[in-house]
C-alpha positions, -999 to +999 in steps of 0.1 A: +424+259+379+412+282+351+446+295+348+462+260+343+434+253+316+440+283+298+478+276+296+470+242+283+446+255+257+474+282+245+499+254+242+478+233+221+470+260+198+507+268+194+515+233+189+486+231+162+500+263+144+535+249+143+523+215+129+501+234+102+530+257+094+554+227+089+530+205+069+523+236+045+557+246+042+567+254+006+531+253-005+510+284-020+481+296+001+458+287-030+466+260-053+449+253-085+445+219-099+453+212-136+423+202-159+427+179-186+403+174-216+408+148-244+397+153-280+382+123-301+370+091-285+380+076-248+377+042-264+396+043-298+407+018-324+440+017-344+450-008-372+484-027-365+515-016-381+499+017-391+511+048-368+484+058-343+474+095-348+467+110-313+432+127-315+447+155-293+445+168-257+445+200-237+452+212-201+446+243-183+455+257-149+435+284-134+423+295-169+457+297-184+468+271-211+489+243-196+490+218-224+528+218-227+530+204-192+512+174-203+531+140-200+519+111-220+527+076-213+515+042-227+530+008-236+519+010-271+542+015-297+526+048-311+545+044-345+540+006-351+512-003-328+508-039-322+476-061-316+464-056-281+444-033-259+462-003-244+458+026-221+474+059-228+477+080-197+478+121-198+490+137-165+498+172-155+513+185-121+509+218-107+540+236-089+527+224-055+529+186-067+491+181-072+482+162-105+454+152-124+453+125-153+429+113-178+431+080-197+424+068-233+420+033-244+430+019-279+421-014-293+448-022-319+438-050-344+452-064-377+433-057-410+424-093-414+411-097-379+375-100-377+372-111-343+388-082-322+366-051-315+345-034-291+310-055-284+278-049-266+260-077-248+230-084-266+196-085-246+189-119-256+215-129-233+205-145-199+214-162-168+199-195-162+194-204-125+160-209-108+146-193-139+157-172-167+170-136-163+175-118-194+201-087-194+223-070-218+234-036-230+268-038-215+303-030-232+329-057-237+363-058-255+377-088-272+415-085-285+442-106-298+470-120-276+505-125-287+499-162-289+472-159-314+445-165-288+418-140-278+411-123-245+374-114-235+370-085-209+341-105-191+328-140-201+298-132-177+290-102-202+287-076-175+264-097-151+284-089-117+306-059-129+278-037-144+243-054-136+250-062-100+273-032-096+304-050-081+330-033-104+357-045-126+372-069-101+340-090-106+344-093-145+354-129-153+382-123-180+390-151-200+411-163-230+397-183-259+409-198-293+388-190-324+393-217-354+390-209-389+354-222-388+345-198-359+345-224-331+356-209-298+373-231-270+380-215-235+417-218-225+415-202-191+398-175-171+398-158-138+377-133-115+399-118-091+370-105-067+363-141-058+394-158-067+378-184-091+370-193-127+347-207-150+338-244-148+334-247-187+324-229-216+304-248-245+286-241-278+309-212-286+306-197-321+321-166-339+299-157-369+321-131-390+291-122-413+268-112-383+296-099-363+287-120-331+303-142-305+279-167-287+286-191-260+273-207-229+297-206-196+290-225-163+301-205-134+304-216-097+293-247-080+256-239-082+259-240-111+251-206-129+246-210-168+253-179-187+240-179-224+258-151-239+256-131-272+280-103-280+273-080-308+303-062-325+298-024-325 
């Protein structure tokens, strides 16, 4: 009986070795991953129609310069950027096919556009549901769409995405209009994590002098009322 068990053990070991050998065929014994570093800000800004100057980047592999192997990709026209919010992805792959990447985000706005920008949730913001709960300090982005409307990254100003820690799928992204007097109207919204949208937005106002966006948004059937103030950075 012991002889049979020994034979089976040896057979399994040979199969395991053959499997590992096949899976690692063509790979070196030790693989070093590329290390990417971005110069300048991760969240950058640019003026529409003015060439975007790349702040710079570098890559290394096992202590050696690997920057010439970095591939840069983006949907933004670097020579003639148009209003919007773009990601620039930097990636490098080693000889074994393992890669590393880094991302820079660029907000492009027209020189005469006071609305687009990076904002921070003012700590005077609050949710009104069975009592007032104040919150703030979260980063938001507002940028102009092709049709002249504006996109807000989270109408709830970070309540679920950051405060609750649910992640970006629970940001209530929305599109708004801002008229010449700063009045804000909601066009549409969507929260992908729960597949729903805001009930309505009221008292919306953009103050160019103060650099603030204010509104009240109703969300869910309870309803939750979020009284939001965003301060432009």
